[in-house]
N, C-alpha and C positions, 0 to 999 in steps of 0.2 A: 448483588454487587456487579455481576456481569451486565445486567440490564442498565444499571446506573452508569457504568463505564461506557457502554455503547451509546447511551443517550448523550452523555457529555461529549464524546468524540463526534457524534453526529452534529451536535450544536456547534462545535468548534470548526468543522469543515464547511458548515452551512453559513458561516459568517454571522452567526447569532451572538458572537462574543460581545460585540459592542452594545447590543440591545438587552443583554441579560446581566443585571447588576449582581446577581447571585452566583454567577459563573465561577468566580474565584473561590467562593465558599464550597460550591459543589465539587470543584476540582480538589480542594484541600481535603475534603472528606475521603477522597480516593488517593490521598498522598501524592497529588500532582501539584507542583508549584508552577503556575502559569506565568510567574515573573521570570522564569528561566526559558531559554530557547528550546524549541522542539522542532522535529521534522516529522513528516508523515511517510510511512512505508505502506505500500499497497501490495498485497500478495494475491496473485491470481493463479488458479489452476489453468495451465496451458490447454487451449482448445477443448474446454470443458464440454461445450455443446456437442462437439463431434464425438467425444468419449462417451457421452450419455447414449448417443445413437449406436456407436460401435459396440458397446457392452449391453445394449438393449435394457438399460436401467429404467425402472419406473420413476415417476416423480418422487416417490417416497425413498427410493434408493439414492437418487441424486441429492435429496434433502439430507438424508442420513450422512452421506459423504461430506457435504458442506458443513454439517454440524461437527463431524469428526475433525475436519480441517480447522475450524474455528477453535475447537477444544484443545487440539494439540498446540496450536500457536499460542493460545491464551495461557496454557500451562507453562510453556517455555518462557514466555514473557514474564509471567508472574514470578517464576523461580529464578530467572537469570538476568533480568534487566530491571534494575531499580528505577522507579519513577516513570515506568511506561505503562500503557494500557492498550487494550484491544477492543475492536468493534467490527461491525460488518457494514457493507454497503453493496447491495446487489449480490453478486457472486464473489465479491472480494472480501478479504480480511484486511483490516486496517490496523496499523500500530502507530500510536503516538509515542515517538522515540525521543528521549532527552537528547539534546544537542548542545552540551555545555560549550562555552567559549573555547576551551582547550581541546575539544573533540574534533577530530578531522573527519572529512567525508569518508576516508578509508575505514575509520572505525565503524561508521554506519554501514558501509558495504560489508564489513566483516560480520556484523550482527545479522544483516540480511542473509548472508551466506550460511551462517550458523542455523538460522531458522529454516532455510531451504534444505540444508543437509539433514536436519532432524525430521523433515517430512518425507525423505526418500523411503520408499517402500511402505509407508503407512497409508497411502492413498491409491491403492492398487498399482497400476502401471503409469500413473499420472505424474507429470512434472509440474513444478511451480516456478513462476517468474516473479521477481520483486522489483517494483519501481520505487525509487527513492526521491522524495521531494527536497527542495532547498530548505535550509534551516530557517525557521520563523523566529524572529527576535521578540515577537509579541503575539498574543493570541489572534489578533486581527489578521495576521499574515498566514495563519494555518490553512485557510481555503486555497491560497496560492500554492502552498506546499503540497496539498492534496492534488490539485490540478497538475502540478509538475510531475508527481509520481504517476498519475494516470497517463500523462503524455509520454513518459518514459516507457510505460508498458505498451502503449499504442505503437511506439516506435519499434519495440522488439517484435510485436505482432506483425506490423507491416512488412518487416524484413524476414518473417518466418522463424524468428528465434524462439527457442524453448529453453527452460531451465536456466534463465539468465537473471542476473542482478544488474540493473541499470539505473544509474543516478542521472537525474535531469542535468546536473552540472557538467556531465561528461559528454553530452550530446551535441555540443556546438550549435550549429544553425539548423540541424535536422528538425527539431520541433517546430521551428518557425516555418520551414518548408511544408511540414505535414499539416499545418494549420491553414495552408493556402486554400483558396476556393476551388482550384482545378487540380484535384489530386491525381487523376489519371494522367494528365499531361506532365505533371511533375515526376511521377513514377516512371513514365516512359523516358523522360529526359535523363533521370538518374541511372536507369538501366542502360541507356545508350552510351553514356559517358562514364 
C-alpha cells in the first residue's frame, strides 16, 4: 500500500494527472477522493547533509534515518488525518493533505506543526521544517502546490531558519524575489535594507 500511495503521489506532483485516465480509480482504491481539494506538505530534515557529516553517518545510517522519518510521518498521517497519504521525493517526505472548502490555512499549519512535534526527539538531534503549498481545487493543480511548498522551504533555508512551518501564502513577494536570476544581488539588497 505504501508503494501504491507513493506512486500515486509522485504521479500527482509530476502533472501526470491529465494523462492518466485511471488516476481517479487508483486514488479511490487508497480512499482518496480527487474531486475534493488537496494541498501538498513537504517535510524536510533541516541541514541533513551537514548532520550526516557531523555525526559521521554512513550511507546506510542516513538511509535508515530517512526510512524512520517516512515511517513516523506515515503512521501519524494514517492514524490521524483521514483522506491523506504520504510519499517521498529525494530526501523529503510529502503529504497529500485534504483541504476541504471550509478548512483554513491555519488548520493545515496546525496539522504540519503536529507532525513536526511528533518528530521531536525521534530523529536524533535533528529538526524538521514543513513547507505548505496552496490548496489545489483539482488534481492538475497539485504540481503547483508541490512547487509552492518547496519554495516555502527554500525561503526558510535561505534565511537560515530551522524547525519552521511555512505556508506559501504567507510569504508575500519573497518567493518571487527568490526566483530572480541574480540571487546574490537580491540577497545583498535585502540584507542592506
